[in-house]
N, C-alpha and C positions, 0 to 999 in steps of 0.2 A: 716817188716815195710811197714803194707799197701799201704804209700807213698813214689814212689820213683822218686828223683829229677833227672835229668839231668844232666851231664856234660857244661857245657859253650862253646859246640864245634860250634855252629853257632846262630845268632842275634836270631834266633827262635826258640830254644832250649835255649837258656838266659830262668832263673827262670817261667819253664816249670817243671812239674810234673804230674804223674798219677797215677789214684789210679789200682795198681795192681790184687788190688778183690782175696784175698786168699781164701775169703770165698766161693765162683764161683766154681762149681765144674762141671760143662760144658758147653757148646757153645752151642748144638745143642741144643733148645725148642723143644715140642710137636710141632709136627703138627695138631695134631686134637683143640689145644687150642689159632691156630693162627686164626690172620683176618684181611685180606687186610686194609690199613690204609692211603686213601685219602689226601691228602696235598690241604692247600688252597690257601697258601700264602700271611695271613692275607685278604683276598676279600669275600666281601657276594657273593650271587645269582645274584648279577648284576655285578658282574668282578670288582665292585669301593672296594678299600683298606679301611677299617674300623680298622684294628690293623695294623700301621706303623712296618715297618724292620722286615717284616716275608720275610720267602720265601729263596729256595734250600735249603741244608741236605741231610742226608746221608736217604736212602731208609732206611723206617720202618715200621713195623709188629707189629698189637697190639697180645698183653696176654689179652685172657680171664680172668679177677682177679677174682675171688669169693668172692666178698661182703657182702652177706647177711651170711655166714658160715651156713643155715641152715641146714644139713645136719646132725640130733644128732641121739642119739645112738646107734652110727654106726664111730668107729676108723678110722685113716687112717693114714699110717706110709707114712715119707720122704723121695723122691727117689732122688732131685735131687736140689740143691742149683744156680738159677741161674739168669745172669743179663739181667736186662726191661730196654730198650732205651725209651720207654715211660715214666719213675718216677724217683725219684732218688733213692730209697730203692732198695734192690735186690727183687725177690720172689722164692720161693717154689714150687717146683712139689709134688703136695701129692698125694697118692690111697689108696681109701679106701675099705673096704672090700670085698666088692661086684666088685670091679675092675674100679670104675670110678674115672678118671683123673684130679683134679683142680689146677690153680694157688692157693695161698695167697701170700698175703706177708709174708718177713720174718725176722722175730723178733731176737733184739740181740741174743744169744745160741744156735739157733736150727739149730739143726745135721740133717744130713742122717742118713737114721733108725730109727728117736725119732718117740712116737706115738704121734698121735693129737687126741681132740677130743672137742666137741662141745655139747650142751645143757647145764641141768641145772644138769644133772648127773656131768658133766665134772669138773674136778679140778681145782684149781687156779694155772697152770702153764704155763711155759714160751710152747704160741703155741696156750691157748687152748682159744677156745671163748665160754665166760659165759654172764647170764644176769645179768645185773649191782648190781640186788638185794641179786646174790648169789656172786660176788666178794668183796672178804675181804678188807676192809678200810687202805686208804696210797698206795695203789697197784698201781702200774704203768700199766696204758694200753695203744692200739692205736687201729685205727680202729674202732669209735665206732660211732650209729649210733646215727641219732637224732630223725627219726620216727621210729616204731615199724612196723621193717619188711619192710624195704624199703632200706639195709645194709650200710654199714660202709661211715660214708661223712667227720668223722672228724680226726686228727692226720693219715694222710698216708705214710709221707712224713722222708727222710731216718735221723735215731736219733729221731724220734720223738716216743716224752712218758707222758698223761697225767699220774693226779693222782688223787684221788675217795677218796675227802677228809670229803663226809657227808651221810646220810641218812636220810630222813624224809617222812615218808608217802608215797606217788606214786612217790618222784622227788629226782634224787640225784643227786649230787651238785660234779663239775670236773673242777679240774684248769687243761686248758691247757697251750701247753709249750709256748704261748704267754703273758703269767699272766692274761688270760681273764677267770675268775670266772662263769660260766653257767650252769643251770640245764637243767637234762635230766631224761624220766621219767624212771623207774627202768627197765620196762622190756626190755627195748633198751637191743641191745648187744655190745659188747667190748673182743678185746683180749687183750690179759696175754701177759707182758713183751715190751720192749722196741726196739723198730725199730734199722733193723741194717745198714751196709752203714754210719757209723756214721764219717765216712773222709771223706765224700762229699763234705761239706764246703772247707777243705783246700786246696784241688787241686786247682792248679795255674795256667790257660790255654797255659800261655805264648806269641801266636801269634793270629793274627787277625782270620788264615784257621779256625784253630781250632774252632773257635765262629761258623763259617760260618758253620761248619759241623753238627752245633747243631740247623739248619733251619733261625739265628739270623742276621740281615744286621748288617751294619757299623748304629751307632744310631746318627742324628745328631742335634744337638745343636740348637734352636728355633735360637738366637740370632746371629748365622751363615747362616740363610736362607736367604731368599729377602723376601721384605716387603707382596710378593703375596703371598706365600708358606704359611707363620706363623706373626702372630701375632707382634711377639719381632724382627723380623728380620729389615736388611737394618740399614739406616744411614750413616753415615760420619766415615770413621773406624772403630775402634774397642769397638761400642757404649754393652754396658752393656743392652739393651733391651727398657729403658726408660719405663719402666713402672713394673708393678707386673709379676710375673713368672706364667707363663698362656699355656694351653693345644692351640694347631692348632685354636682349635673353640672360645678361648676366656675366656676358663673356669679355673678358678686358681687353681693352682694347690698348693700351701701352703695354710694351717690351715682351708680349706674347709670341711665342711662336707658332707661326703660319702655313709655314710645308710642314709635310709628313716628313719620318725620322725614314722611313721606310719605299721611301719615292725612288725608282728605280734608276734615274734621273740623277741621283745625285751623285754617284760619283764621277760622272761626265762633270762635274762643276769645279772648276779648280781655285776660282776665289769668287767671294761674295760681292754680291755691291755693296756698294759703300754710303750709310745713310750721307744725313745731308749734314752732320759736322764734322764728315772729314773721314771715321773710323768705319769699321768693319762691320757689316750688318750681318748676325749669323742667324739666321730662318729654321 
């Protein structure tokens, strides 16, 4: 069982669980692909907090991921499946025929010793990266490019998988995990398969300390703050706020449009993602 649920030995253990990561084969990362990762604590270059409730957390090192998968006509062997503290899905260390090592996102079913390829000559198998014009219709893909040669930008989270549903001319239509249907150029690349670590959302932290390990500080409701700190703060007794929910700067937080009307990629979105109630979400 990938998820281990603890017994109620203490208050912190009650209702908590961990991912035992059966797919991970090693805990030692490749040193040549590690980079230092500086923490900001939610502050900008002036030292002012621009993102609230950030800070602390365990020390991390960044793993250099090969988003482009542009090394064609050269197969690679999967050496290890590893845990990455900087993302929800696992990563795989692969070694190409010329000896170069790279990290890639590990799809579900990828095993140590398996051979993977990229480019037009690659077969549509799990872990291979192809152009969208070479991928069979209806197949699940991840790490999808938005711009030719820029590298994967969509569907990179644990359990993520999009579906290629149509092709016409130089455009390919993709249905994203959110339900959004979007148009992408057929010469953009995508990787075959569904990303692994699908049990990620089933883990229950169980105590506030595990949240702090992730670098997330306690989130304070606006109505529980003082009037000087938040527009919804203050009042006699436990007031509900006295106005529509908003951010500390007064921006409405429910029902407001967040996407720019003049964004150039608006024309590439055929259908918007759907909200939790099943209706279409217009942004």
